[in-house]
N, C-alpha and C positions, 0 to 999 in steps of 0.2 A: 288866581288858584291858591288854595290853602297850602301852607307848608306841610310837608310830610310829618306824620306822627313821629316824635322823637322818643328814643328808648335807650339811650346810653347815658349812664350816670358814672361820674368819677367816684370810685369807692372811697368811703370815709376813712382812709388810713392816714389822714393828714397829720394827726398827732404822732403816729409812728414815724413817718418820714421826717417830721420836724425834729423829733428826738435824736434822730441819727444824722442830723445836719444836712438833709437833702432838700429842704425847703426854707427859704429865707423868712424868718419871723420879722414882724408880725404878719398875719394874713390881712393885708390892707388892700390888695388888688382884686379885681373881679376876673382877671384872666389867668387863674391858677388851675386850669383844667389839665395841665401837664407839667412835668418837671423840666428844668433846664437841660438841654442836650449835653452840656458840659459837666453836669452833675453825675456822680457815680450812683449806681442803683443799689439800695440795700438788698441784702440777700433775702431769698424767699423765706428762710427760717426766721430772720429778723422780723419780717412782716407777719408771718403766721403766728408768731409767739404771742402777739397781742391782737390779732385780727378778730378773734371772736368777740372780745370786749368792745372793740371799736365798731364793728358792724352792728352790734346790738345798740350802741349809742346812736349810730346813724339811722337805724330803723325807727327809733323813738323820737328822733329830732331831724325832720326833713331838711332843715337848713344846713345840716352838716354834709349833705350829699352834694358834691361839686360835679358839674356836668360839662360834657363836651358834645353838645347837641348836634352841631353841624356835621359831625363825623359819622353819624349813624343813619342809614336809610334802609328800611325794610322794603324788599322788592315783592310787590303783591302778586306778580305773575308766577315766579318760580319758587316763592317762599324761602328765598335766600336772604340772609342778613350780611351787610358789609360794614365793617368798622375800619375807618381810616385813622390810624394813630400817627400823630406827628412827633411824639416824644415819649420817653420812658415813663412808666407809672403803672398803677393798678387801676383797671377800668371795669365797671360793672354794667352789664346789659340788663335793663329792667324788664325786658320782654322774656328773656330766657332764664335770667338769674345767673348766667355765666359771668365769671370774673377772669380777666386776662391780665397776667403779669407780663408787661411789655418791657423789653430791654432797649427798645428804640423805635424808630418810625417803622411803619409797615401797614399793609392792608390785609385785614383778616376777613375771610369769607366763610360763613358757616350756616348750617341748616340742620334740622332734625331728619333722621333717616330711620327706617324700620330695623328692629333687632332681628337677627337670624336665630330664631328660637331653637331650632334643631342643633345649631352649633353650640349654644349655651348649654343645652341639655346634655351634650357629650361631656361637658366639664362639670356637670351638676351645679350649674349657676342659673340665676334668674335675674331679670332686669330690676334695678332699684332706682332708675332714672332714665331720662331720654338718652338716645344715642345721637351725639352731635358729630356731624362731618365737618371738620375744620381744616382750612387751608390758609397758609401765609407764605407767599413766595419769598419774602425777605427773611423768613426764619427768625423773626424777632420776638416770638412768644416764648417766654422762658418757663412760665408756670400757668397752670389752669386750675380754676376753682369751680368744680362741678356741684350744682345745688342738689342736696338730698332732702328727704322729707322725714328722716328718722328723728326720734326723740332720744337723745343720748342717755338721759336718766333712766329710760326704760330698757337700755341695752341694745337699742336698734342699730347702733353703729359698730357693734362688735365684729360683724362678719362682712363688712363692706370692702370691696376692692374695685379696681378700675380696669375695664377692658379697652385695649387699643386694637381696634379691628382694622386689619390691613388686607390687601388682596391675597397675600399668601397665608393668611390665618389670623389668629387672635393672640395677643400678648397680654398677660395679666400683670398689672402694675400695683405695687403696694402703695398706699397713700403716704404722702409726705407728712400730712397732718389732716385731722378731721375736726372741724369746728362745729358749732351748733347748727350751722346751715349749709356748710360746704365740705366737700372732699377735695383736698389740695394735692396736686401732683406736679412734679417737674416733667417737662417734655422737651424732646429734642427733634422729634419727627412729627408728622401730621397724618391725617386721615380721620378715622372715627374714634371718639372716646365716649364712654358711658359708664355709669356706676352699676356694679353688680352686687348681689347678695348670694350667700350660699343657698342652694336649693332646699336644704333641710334646716335652715335657720328657723327658730321658733317665731310664730307670728306675735308681734308686739304692736301697740298702738303707734300710728304715724300721723303726721300732720296731713290733712286732707282738705278737699274742696267740694262744695255742693254747687253745681252749675245749673242754672235754670234757663230754659228756652220756651217762649210763649208763642202759640199759634192761635190767632183769633178765629172766631167763627167765620165761615165763608158760605154765603147764601148758595143753596137753600139749607145747608147743614148748620144747625144752631149750636153745635158743640164747639167748645174751646178746649185747647190742650196745653198743658204745662209739662214739658219734658224735663226730667231730672237726671243729671249725670253725677255720679260719685267718682272722683278722681284723686290720685295722690297730689299733694300740693306742688311737687316739683315738675308737673307736666307743663308744657308750653301752651298756656291757655289761648294765646293768639292763634296758634295753629288750629286748635279746635274750633274757634270762632270763624276762622277763614273757611275751613272746609264745610262747616255747617251752613254758612251763608251761601256757598256755591250750590250745595245740594238742596237746601230748604230756604229759598229766598223769602218765603212768607213767614218765617219764624224770626223772632226777635230775642236777643239775649237780654235778660233782666239782671241788672247789676245790683246785687245785694251782698252784704258781707258773707263770703262763702266759707270761711275758715272753720275747721272743726278737727277733732281727732277721731280716727276710725282704725279698727283692727283688721288686717287682711284675713280673708277666709271667714270672717264673722258675718252673720246675717243681720240685716237692719230692716225696720219697718218704717213706713211713712204714713202720717195721718194728718188730719186737719183739726183745727180747734176754732170754734166748737165743731163737732162732727156734724156732717150734713149728709143725709141720705141721697141727695141729688148729686153728690160729688163721688166719682168713682176713682179709686187709686189701684193701679195694677202694675206689677204683681203685688201680692200681699207681703212678700219678703224678697229681699235682694241681697246677694253676697257682695261684699266690697272686694274687688279684684285690684290689688295694688300693683300688679305687673303690667297693666294696660298703659303703655307709654307710646303706642302708635297714635295716629290722628284718628282715633276710633270715634265713631258716632253712636256706639251702642248705648242704649238707655239703661238706667237703673230702675227708674219708676216713670209712670205716666199718670198725670192727674187730668181727669176729664169731667166737664160739667156743662150743663145746658143753660143754667140761670146766669143772669148778668151779675157778676160779683165785683164790688168795688175793691175789695181786698180779700186775701185768704191767708190764714196763718198755717204754716207748715211745721210739723214736728218730726224729726228723725230720731228714732229710738233704737237702742240695742235690743234685738229680738229676744235675747236670753234674759236680760235683767230689766227691760223696759225703761232703762235710764235714758233721759234725753241727752243727745249728743249734739244736736243742732236745732235751732228754732228761729224762725224769721216770719215777719209779716210781709207779704208780697202784694204789690199792686199791679195785677196783670194789665189793666187798662193803660198804664203808663207806657208799656212796651209798644202799644199801637201808634203812639204819637211821635212820628219821626220829626215833624216840624213843630208841633205844639205839645211838648211832653208833659207840661205841668198840669195837675188836676186841681181845680179851684176849691174842691171840698176837702182837701187834705190840710192838716196843720202846716203852718208855714215852713218849719224846718224840714218836713217831709216833702214839701213842694220843691224846696231847693235840692233835696236829694234826688228827686225824680228827674229834674232837668239838669243835674250836675254835669253829665257827659257833654251835653249840648252847650252848656255855658263854657266849659273848658275849651271846647273846639272852636267856638264862635267869637268869643270876646276879643276885641282888639287891644293892643298895648296901650294906646291913649285912653280908651274907655276904662281899662283896668286901673290905670294910674289915677284917673279921676275918681273912680270908685273907692280906691284906697284912701285918697285925700278926705273924702266925705266920711268914710267909716272912722278914720282917726279923729276928725273934727268933732264928731258926735260921740266920741269915746266908745264906739262899738268895738274897736280893736285898740290895743295898747301900743305904746311906743315900741316896746320890744317886738310885738307881733308885726308892726309895720316894718321895722328893720329886718326882721326875718324874711318878710315878703320881698323887700327890696334886694336882699342878698341872693335871691333865686333868679338866675339869668334867663331862664326859658319861660316864655309867656304862658305856656300850658301848665307847667308845674306851679307857676306863681298863681294862676287862676285856681288850680286845684287846692293849693294851700289856703287861699282866701275863702273860698266857698265852704270848705270843711271847717275852718276856724269859726266862721260866723254861724253856720247852722247848728254847731254844737253848743252855742250860747243860748239857744232857745228862741221862743216866739218873737220877743221884742227885737232882738238883734236881727233875726231873719226878715222881719217886717221892714226895718230900716234899710237893709241891703236891697230888698226888692224895690223900695221907693227910690233909692239913690240910682239904681240901674234904670228905672223908668226916666229919670231926669237926664242921665248921662247918655243913654242910647235907646230912644223910644222904639227903633226898628228891631233891635235885638230883644228888647222887653216883650214886644208883640210876638216875635218869632218863637220865643221860649214859652209862649202860652200863659204869660203872667197877667194878662188883662182880666 
């Protein structure tokens, strides 16, 4: 049985903690996913004073993220996440974007729950992030970092607050700090926490996502459908994928870079390039609703066609200015291949991109090690890149780093990797459709 998908990363505050004497220099061990229990914990203000810079460095350098993979298990039945923390530190969940500032060991159980819109309207507030129901019997969570999607330079953080929703009502909490990516609060009690914005706050651009779901033709209907969802970037994408899989098992998620900037209450249009009379897009315009943080399946656009398309280029534009805000080439046929995802007529880097998720899930540790040896031997990767890969303790994250590093180097590097994979694991090579 495959190991469960892991989603907990130790936040890259290592330089901060080392500066304050809470981690022994140098970082020479691989088991530094938590602090010594005998060490004192730096204050939340000490951490957040440099958290913004540190998190940016971590996002740009995957090797800086230290992981505690064995502690996190998503429960597919009740959509509840469990984090088992053995010692103090700052931990990041890569599924939800939450960061937990732990004072010691404890078990944190959390999930997303619906907002009570009528309750918020009474206080002239609106959601600016998911509502997380969080419990920890040991009461060892001292701080919480809630992900936001606002752009600080645009003034999007000026009106943010946090709601602590309890059985007896709602308490509004002023942020301890607001970084580029998170709203930081101190907590002493539990239940539900979520970011709010003022109801009358002016609409400004936010970081957003374009999510694509493909439904292939089903005989005798020749039509194929591409369903397009526009969502704020701090939604829990895994929740959306889970509920859509339950409701629409014949649809497949197409993994393409989804990031863009959209303005709430602004209308957008979707088009194809080149335009094709046989491709229907409905509706002609859609408004970006930034307050939709439920596990909503509501579509923004639907693309319908009857012809067999190898690929389709999508363009999302501002309806007022016609400025392009998102553009991607999409390969719908790749979503149909659950066992053989690669398409032989694609450029090799794009073949690697198409089979990327299957490669990450299926490759074994020994095969990945052998692949790394070959890539280094033929100078496809550098010594530094090999060291960065070796420093990643989790097999899936290491596989993700390797395939992304190689495919970005172009056709020759991708060709070498595909050939090495054929030699190292012919069965996986065939399973990925690389024959």
